[in-house]
C-alpha positions, 0 to 999 in steps of 0.5 A: 475536530469531529473527524467528518464533520468536513465531508459536508462541506466536500459534498455540497458542492456535489449536489448530484452525488450526493441525493439526500442527505441521508447518504452524507450521513451513511457515507461519514459513518461507514468511512467511521466504522471503517476506519474502527475495524483497521485498527480493530481488526487489521493492525496487530499491537504487538507487531504494530502491523497490519493483516491481509485478512480476517477468517473469523469476526469473533473479537479476539480470534479474527488473526487466528490463522496467522503464522506461529513462530515455529513455521516462520522460522522454517518458512512454512508455508514458502519464503515469502508467507504468501497466503499467510495473512501477513505477506502484504504487511509494509505494502499495508503499513506503507499505505495507512501511513500515508493516509495518515497523512492524509487525514491530518491535513484535512483534520489536524486531529493531534491523536494523528500522531500517536497512530502514525506512530504505532505505524512506523514503529512495526515498519522498522521492526520490519527493517531492522528486527532481522539485522540485515541492514534494508531487507525491509521484511514483508510482516513480523510475526505475532508471537515472538515479534521477530520471526519474518519471511525472508523474501521480500519483492519489490511491492513491498518496499515500492510502499515501505518507501512512499510511506516513509517519505509521505510520512518524513515530508509530513508535519507528524513526525517530529526530528528524532524520528525524522532522523530515525527514516532517513537512516531505515532510506539509507538503509535501503538505497545501500542495499539496492547499489549492493545487490541490485548489480547485472551480476544479480540480473538486478536483483537485492535479493533475499534476506539470506543473501540468495537470488529470489526465484520467483523475480519479485525482487528485481527493480531494473530491466522490468516492466513499464510498470516497475520502472520508476521504482528504483529511481525513486528509493535513490530520490527519498533517501536523497531527499531524506540524508542529502547525500550526493551518493542517492542523488547521484544515482536518482539521475542516472536512473531517470531518465531511462525510468521515464522512457521506459514507464510511458508505457504500461500495458492497459492489462494492468491490475490496479494493486500494479498502478498504484504502485507504479503512482507511488512511484512516479509520485516521488520522482515528480516532485522532486525533481528539477528539470521541467522537461521530465518534470512534463513527461512523469505528469503526462504519464501519471494522467495515463495512469490515472486513465488506465484506472477508469475502467480498472474500477467501472469493471470491480464494482459492476462486481461489487453490485453483483456479489451477494451480501454474505459473499461479501463478507465471506471470511478468510480460510484459514491457510493450513486446512486448504484442499489446494496447493500450487508450487511456485518456483518451489514455494508451494502457496495454499489456494485461498478458493472462492474467497480469492474473488471476494477479497480482492474484488474490495481490494482493488475497488479502493485502489482503483478509485484512489490512483486518479486521485494522486496526480497533481492538480486532481480534481474530483469531480461528481461522477468519483464522489458518486465511485466512492459512495457507491463502494463505500455502500455496498460493503459492510465493514463491520462483516468485512475480512478483506485489508481492501478496507485500507484502500477506501479508506486512503479513498475517501482521505486523498479525495477530502485532501484534493478538495481543500488544495 
């Protein structure tokens, strides 16, 4: 089956959203371009992971800014790898693995098994190459295939676990791979058990076992949009392994997490709402108690309502940018003038590029969030928004990894229409 044949069927249900037939063809083509760009420019075959941005459109030079093994070895410029282009590898890996599951559900393309296996290989590398069980590195240095920054985050873990959970449940992996996934999720759960304690302020700690000074590794006593992440890890580990140890912890944390999740801030950025939705999705799908399940659904619907104005805002922001601005390249972080000190971590600043990188990403994130709710229906307005986003971005001249989320929203929309 051709990759984009079914979109015509999907969109004919909403003629007002499409207008001319040419718009359907254009959307097909643009999403095809986005797919090619993600794999051809953002995915590195040596690390088998995705990178955050491009600093050149010249073939072979797109990722020339990435840190060297020597720089990563001395944790330069900071132990998170912030602003270097390899700080969000597991966020992107998890998101792309979920997207592959959705695309396979729609098209059944057999080549997607190999694509998913490649993404999984990179995620497995980030969970094992450093020799610290349960620690999920953000990414791996492409120069030596093993050097990592020692400070991860709950955001990385959220997409990592969510992506593996989706993959595990899909028809894509073979039994040997499912066994590997179960082992990795068990290692993550064991790290949470060992480190996420009152003595550590519920921090899962850096790879060297020391506390994260930024607060981004804390898994409990956190904000509403973060409260469900610890139980979702235990829930995913329980489903994959069947171990009662993880089931007990899932049940222990779920009820209070549901209560704490009820009122996320309306000012939460799209990435935070998306990660919240990921954690809630796992809990919702596995929850046996009907009352708790109903509360989870209600919260997911509320999160969707918060995403709607975010999408409106970011679409206006994109509409106000010139083609030249939207095609802006990221910098070589070593050469930027402004750096800020974050709790002792020196973070190079991207200047005007940060906004461009951000709005492209947030457009896809905001569009995706409502589609993750059980029983989601893609209406005419949502289809118009997806079409508007895709028609505004020239993916052949897009340097932001945000296009991963454009693809995620696109394939989720198509999957929703099949249900």
